[in-house]
C-alpha positions in Angstrom: 87.5 36.4 70.2 85.9 38.8 73.1 89.0 38.7 75.3 91.7 40.2 72.2 91.9 43.8 72.2 92.7 45.8 69.0 96.2 47.0 69.3 99.2 48.0 66.9 102.7 47.2 67.8 106.3 47.8 65.7 109.9 46.6 66.6 111.7 48.8 69.1 113.4 52.3 67.3 116.4 51.8 69.1 117.5 48.5 68.1 116.5 50.0 64.1 118.9 52.4 64.8 121.7 50.2 66.1 121.2 48.2 63.1 121.1 51.3 60.5 124.7 52.3 62.5 126.3 48.8 62.2 125.0 48.5 58.5 126.9 51.8 57.8 130.0 50.9 59.4 129.8 47.6 57.8 129.5 49.4 54.5 132.2 51.7 55.4 134.7 48.7 56.1 133.7 47.4 52.6 133.9 50.7 50.7 137.3 51.2 52.0 138.7 47.7 51.1 137.3 48.4 47.8 139.2 51.4 47.3 142.6 50.7 48.6 142.4 47.3 47.1 141.4 47.8 43.6 144.2 46.1 42.4 144.2 42.9 44.1 141.0 40.6 42.4 141.0 38.9 45.9 140.3 42.4 47.7 137.3 43.2 45.3 135.8 40.0 45.7 136.0 40.0 49.6 135.4 43.3 49.8 132.6 43.3 47.5 131.1 40.7 49.5 131.1 42.6 52.4 129.2 45.1 50.8 126.3 43.1 49.4 126.2 41.1 53.0 126.2 44.9 54.9 123.3 45.5 51.9 121.1 42.9 52.7 121.5 43.5 56.3 120.3 47.4 56.1 117.3 46.1 53.4 116.2 43.8 56.4 116.8 46.6 59.4 114.4 49.0 57.0 112.0 46.2 56.6 111.4 46.0 60.4 111.6 50.0 60.7 108.4 49.8 58.4 106.8 46.9 59.6 103.8 46.6 62.1 101.5 43.9 63.5 97.7 45.1 63.7 95.7 42.9 65.9 91.8 42.7 66.6 89.2 40.0 67.5 88.9 39.0 64.0 92.5 38.3 63.0 95.7 39.4 62.7 97.4 41.6 59.8 101.3 42.0 59.7 102.4 44.5 57.4 106.0 45.2 55.4 106.9 44.9 52.2 103.3 43.6 51.8 100.2 43.4 53.8 99.4 39.8 54.8 96.1 39.0 57.1 94.9 35.9 59.1 91.8 35.2 60.5 92.0 33.5 63.9 89.4 31.0 63.0 91.4 30.3 59.8 94.4 29.0 61.8 95.6 25.5 61.2 99.0 25.5 63.2 100.9 28.0 65.8 104.6 27.4 66.5 106.6 28.7 69.2 110.2 28.2 68.2 113.4 29.2 70.3 116.4 30.2 67.9 119.9 30.8 69.6 122.9 29.9 71.1 123.5 28.3 74.5 126.1 30.2 76.9 128.9 28.9 77.9 129.6 28.5 81.7 125.7 30.1 82.2 125.5 31.8 85.4 121.9 31.2 87.3 120.2 34.6 86.8 121.6 35.1 83.0 119.0 34.7 80.0 120.1 32.9 77.1 120.6 34.6 73.7 118.3 34.1 71.2 114.8 35.1 70.0 111.5 33.5 69.7 109.4 32.9 66.6 105.6 32.8 66.5 104.7 31.1 63.2 100.7 31.2 62.2 99.7 29.2 59.2 96.5 28.7 57.4 96.3 26.8 54.2 97.1 29.9 52.0 100.0 31.6 54.2 102.1 31.9 56.9 103.1 34.7 59.4 106.2 34.7 61.7 106.6 37.5 64.5 110.1 37.9 66.3 110.3 37.9 70.2 111.6 41.8 70.0 108.2 42.9 69.0 106.6 45.2 71.1 103.8 43.1 72.8 105.2 39.8 71.7 103.8 37.9 74.7 100.5 39.5 74.5 100.2 38.2 70.4 101.8 34.5 71.9 98.7 35.0 74.8 96.5 35.6 71.5 97.4 32.3 70.3 96.9 30.8 73.1 93.4 32.1 73.1 93.0 31.0 69.6 94.2 27.5 70.1 91.8 27.2 72.7 88.7 28.7 71.0 89.2 26.9 67.5 91.5 23.8 68.5 94.5 24.7 66.8 97.1 22.2 67.4 99.7 23.1 69.2 103.3 20.5 69.6 105.6 19.5 72.4 108.2 22.6 71.7 105.2 25.1 71.5 103.7 24.3 74.6 107.4 24.1 76.6 108.1 27.5 75.0 104.7 29.1 76.1 105.2 27.6 79.3 108.9 29.1 79.6 107.4 32.4 79.1 104.8 32.2 81.6 101.7 31.4 79.5 99.6 28.4 80.2 99.0 26.6 76.7 95.0 26.0 77.6 94.3 29.6 77.3 93.7 30.1 80.9 96.4 32.8 81.0 95.9 36.5 82.4 96.4 38.8 79.3 99.6 40.4 79.6 100.4 43.9 79.5 100.1 44.7 75.5 102.9 47.4 75.7 105.6 45.7 77.5 108.3 44.8 74.8 109.6 41.7 73.9 109.5 39.3 76.6 
């Protein structure tokens, strides 16, 4: 894979700090509800659930904060709670999926809300990367190179999503700038 150059990518810190602020706000609401509704079991259950949900959200934000992806000509390494690596030649399946919601009364220049997930699978593991990661387009381009070089299968949905972001699924696109965030 001579075309793939070594890079390391992270999630945008502004988005992560904004998620931390949302977590603190949610925890403050939950704690306030627990304090003022401590005599009512329904309030305790409701605000306790809010605290659990926002703790989970905060942990996911922390995981994204500590996550990074390293790409080199041999493969991809994803480091988060644990380190996972996948070699390009072992990839058996590549999927690019859109997760989001449609916008009612969408104007022609308005982008849909949602994220793309790039999933790379081999016999042992699966690595999924989100489109708000810096260099995501470059990572999808790397996936097209892998599909071309090692004949990894691409389904119709993946091909359509690659075309939607301006990349040729046959691997003939120019290399995108790895420093551009998201899409």
